[in-house]
Biotite code that builds the C-alpha atoms (Angstrom):
import biotite.structure as struc

atoms = struc.array([
    struc.Atom([124.787, -59.048, -45.266], chain_id="A", res_id=1, res_name="UNK", atom_name="CA", element="C"),
    struc.Atom([124.153, -57.031, -48.389], chain_id="A", res_id=2, res_name="UNK", atom_name="CA", element="C"),
    struc.Atom([122.244, -58.529, -51.285], chain_id="A", res_id=3, res_name="UNK", atom_name="CA", element="C"),
    struc.Atom([124.534, -59.552, -54.116], chain_id="A", res_id=4, res_name="UNK", atom_name="CA", element="C"),
    struc.Atom([124.582, -57.578, -57.315], chain_id="A", res_id=5, res_name="UNK", atom_name="CA", element="C"),
    struc.Atom([125.841, -58.872, -60.639], chain_id="A", res_id=6, res_name="UNK", atom_name="CA", element="C"),
    struc.Atom([129.587, -58.520, -61.246], chain_id="A", res_id=7, res_name="UNK", atom_name="CA", element="C"),
    struc.Atom([129.137, -58.091, -64.985], chain_id="A", res_id=8, res_name="UNK", atom_name="CA", element="C"),
    struc.Atom([129.062, -54.319, -65.643], chain_id="A", res_id=9, res_name="UNK", atom_name="CA", element="C"),
    struc.Atom([126.352, -54.629, -68.310], chain_id="A", res_id=10, res_name="UNK", atom_name="CA", element="C"),
    struc.Atom([124.061, -56.674, -66.066], chain_id="A", res_id=11, res_name="UNK", atom_name="CA", element="C"),
    struc.Atom([124.698, -54.274, -63.183], chain_id="A", res_id=12, res_name="UNK", atom_name="CA", element="C"),
    struc.Atom([123.874, -51.277, -65.385], chain_id="A", res_id=13, res_name="UNK", atom_name="CA", element="C"),
    struc.Atom([120.690, -52.945, -66.536], chain_id="A", res_id=14, res_name="UNK", atom_name="CA", element="C"),
    struc.Atom([119.648, -53.726, -62.983], chain_id="A", res_id=15, res_name="UNK", atom_name="CA", element="C"),
    struc.Atom([120.369, -50.183, -61.782], chain_id="A", res_id=16, res_name="UNK", atom_name="CA", element="C"),
    struc.Atom([118.414, -48.805, -64.741], chain_id="A", res_id=17, res_name="UNK", atom_name="CA", element="C"),
    struc.Atom([115.424, -51.001, -63.935], chain_id="A", res_id=18, res_name="UNK", atom_name="CA", element="C"),
    struc.Atom([115.507, -49.971, -60.274], chain_id="A", res_id=19, res_name="UNK", atom_name="CA", element="C"),
    struc.Atom([115.767, -46.277, -61.153], chain_id="A", res_id=20, res_name="UNK", atom_name="CA", element="C"),
    struc.Atom([112.929, -46.447, -63.686], chain_id="A", res_id=21, res_name="UNK", atom_name="CA", element="C"),
    struc.Atom([110.660, -48.305, -61.261], chain_id="A", res_id=22, res_name="UNK", atom_name="CA", element="C"),
    struc.Atom([110.434, -51.431, -63.416], chain_id="A", res_id=23, res_name="UNK", atom_name="CA", element="C"),
    struc.Atom([112.085, -53.575, -60.750], chain_id="A", res_id=24, res_name="UNK", atom_name="CA", element="C"),
    struc.Atom([111.805, -53.163, -56.981], chain_id="A", res_id=25, res_name="UNK", atom_name="CA", element="C"),
    struc.Atom([115.032, -51.982, -55.331], chain_id="A", res_id=26, res_name="UNK", atom_name="CA", element="C"),
    struc.Atom([116.889, -54.537, -53.259], chain_id="A", res_id=27, res_name="UNK", atom_name="CA", element="C"),
    struc.Atom([116.279, -53.762, -49.583], chain_id="A", res_id=28, res_name="UNK", atom_name="CA", element="C"),
    struc.Atom([119.246, -53.410, -47.281], chain_id="A", res_id=29, res_name="UNK", atom_name="CA", element="C"),
    struc.Atom([119.041, -55.653, -44.216], chain_id="A", res_id=30, res_name="UNK", atom_name="CA", element="C"),
    struc.Atom([118.675, -53.561, -41.088], chain_id="A", res_id=31, res_name="UNK", atom_name="CA", element="C"),
    struc.Atom([118.791, -56.311, -38.480], chain_id="A", res_id=32, res_name="UNK", atom_name="CA", element="C"),
    struc.Atom([122.086, -57.805, -39.615], chain_id="A", res_id=33, res_name="UNK", atom_name="CA", element="C"),
    struc.Atom([124.030, -58.552, -36.375], chain_id="A", res_id=34, res_name="UNK", atom_name="CA", element="C"),
    struc.Atom([127.279, -57.162, -37.777], chain_id="A", res_id=35, res_name="UNK", atom_name="CA", element="C"),
    struc.Atom([125.634, -53.909, -38.818], chain_id="A", res_id=36, res_name="UNK", atom_name="CA", element="C"),
    struc.Atom([123.862, -53.498, -35.501], chain_id="A", res_id=37, res_name="UNK", atom_name="CA", element="C"),
    struc.Atom([127.096, -54.157, -33.584], chain_id="A", res_id=38, res_name="UNK", atom_name="CA", element="C"),
    struc.Atom([129.006, -51.575, -35.591], chain_id="A", res_id=39, res_name="UNK", atom_name="CA", element="C"),
    struc.Atom([126.282, -48.982, -35.178], chain_id="A", res_id=40, res_name="UNK", atom_name="CA", element="C"),
    struc.Atom([126.001, -49.453, -31.432], chain_id="A", res_id=41, res_name="UNK", atom_name="CA", element="C"),
    struc.Atom([129.733, -49.646, -30.842], chain_id="A", res_id=42, res_name="UNK", atom_name="CA", element="C"),
    struc.Atom([130.507, -46.460, -32.753], chain_id="A", res_id=43, res_name="UNK", atom_name="CA", element="C"),
    struc.Atom([127.830, -44.451, -30.926], chain_id="A", res_id=44, res_name="UNK", atom_name="CA", element="C"),
    struc.Atom([128.896, -45.771, -27.541], chain_id="A", res_id=45, res_name="UNK", atom_name="CA", element="C"),
    struc.Atom([132.566, -45.049, -28.161], chain_id="A", res_id=46, res_name="UNK", atom_name="CA", element="C"),
    struc.Atom([131.892, -41.464, -29.192], chain_id="A", res_id=47, res_name="UNK", atom_name="CA", element="C"),
    struc.Atom([129.830, -40.773, -26.098], chain_id="A", res_id=48, res_name="UNK", atom_name="CA", element="C"),
    struc.Atom([132.457, -42.238, -23.816], chain_id="A", res_id=49, res_name="UNK", atom_name="CA", element="C"),
    struc.Atom([135.238, -40.246, -25.444], chain_id="A", res_id=50, res_name="UNK", atom_name="CA", element="C"),
    struc.Atom([133.238, -37.013, -25.239], chain_id="A", res_id=51, res_name="UNK", atom_name="CA", element="C"),
    struc.Atom([132.424, -37.592, -21.566], chain_id="A", res_id=52, res_name="UNK", atom_name="CA", element="C"),
    struc.Atom([136.122, -37.979, -20.717], chain_id="A", res_id=53, res_name="UNK", atom_name="CA", element="C"),
    struc.Atom([137.272, -34.832, -22.530], chain_id="A", res_id=54, res_name="UNK", atom_name="CA", element="C"),
    struc.Atom([137.452, -31.492, -20.845], chain_id="A", res_id=55, res_name="UNK", atom_name="CA", element="C"),
    struc.Atom([135.500, -28.620, -22.423], chain_id="A", res_id=56, res_name="UNK", atom_name="CA", element="C"),
    struc.Atom([138.790, -26.957, -23.414], chain_id="A", res_id=57, res_name="UNK", atom_name="CA", element="C"),
    struc.Atom([140.013, -30.102, -25.196], chain_id="A", res_id=58, res_name="UNK", atom_name="CA", element="C"),
    struc.Atom([136.672, -30.530, -26.997], chain_id="A", res_id=59, res_name="UNK", atom_name="CA", element="C"),
    struc.Atom([136.938, -26.941, -28.198], chain_id="A", res_id=60, res_name="UNK", atom_name="CA", element="C"),
    struc.Atom([140.493, -27.521, -29.449], chain_id="A", res_id=61, res_name="UNK", atom_name="CA", element="C"),
    struc.Atom([139.360, -30.594, -31.367], chain_id="A", res_id=62, res_name="UNK", atom_name="CA", element="C"),
    struc.Atom([136.375, -28.762, -32.839], chain_id="A", res_id=63, res_name="UNK", atom_name="CA", element="C"),
    struc.Atom([138.515, -25.809, -33.924], chain_id="A", res_id=64, res_name="UNK", atom_name="CA", element="C"),
    struc.Atom([141.075, -28.089, -35.545], chain_id="A", res_id=65, res_name="UNK", atom_name="CA", element="C"),
    struc.Atom([138.297, -29.961, -37.416], chain_id="A", res_id=66, res_name="UNK", atom_name="CA", element="C"),
    struc.Atom([136.750, -26.697, -38.602], chain_id="A", res_id=67, res_name="UNK", atom_name="CA", element="C"),
    struc.Atom([140.122, -25.411, -39.794], chain_id="A", res_id=68, res_name="UNK", atom_name="CA", element="C"),
    struc.Atom([140.685, -28.620, -41.782], chain_id="A", res_id=69, res_name="UNK", atom_name="CA", element="C"),
    struc.Atom([137.160, -28.496, -43.152], chain_id="A", res_id=70, res_name="UNK", atom_name="CA", element="C"),
    struc.Atom([137.318, -24.899, -44.338], chain_id="A", res_id=71, res_name="UNK", atom_name="CA", element="C"),
    struc.Atom([140.978, -24.699, -45.323], chain_id="A", res_id=72, res_name="UNK", atom_name="CA", element="C"),
    struc.Atom([141.451, -23.914, -48.963], chain_id="A", res_id=73, res_name="UNK", atom_name="CA", element="C"),
    struc.Atom([144.877, -24.686, -50.376], chain_id="A", res_id=74, res_name="UNK", atom_name="CA", element="C"),
    struc.Atom([146.471, -21.821, -52.235], chain_id="A", res_id=75, res_name="UNK", atom_name="CA", element="C"),
    struc.Atom([146.835, -22.384, -55.972], chain_id="A", res_id=76, res_name="UNK", atom_name="CA", element="C"),
])
């Protein structure tokens, strides 16, 4: 679970300023949170399984489609 930050925008700005200037230690993110670990492991496992089931031709089609979307520039 993430550490709570103030909801008041002025208090939040003050806290961020203090962390950025080194006057206050930054709040550490928990790395051993069970929910975070489960998400991280599940996502990695699912990607590997999907890739192992795809044929090389299908993987190439997916990669080409992703590259086209990534580099496509809409005409003005």
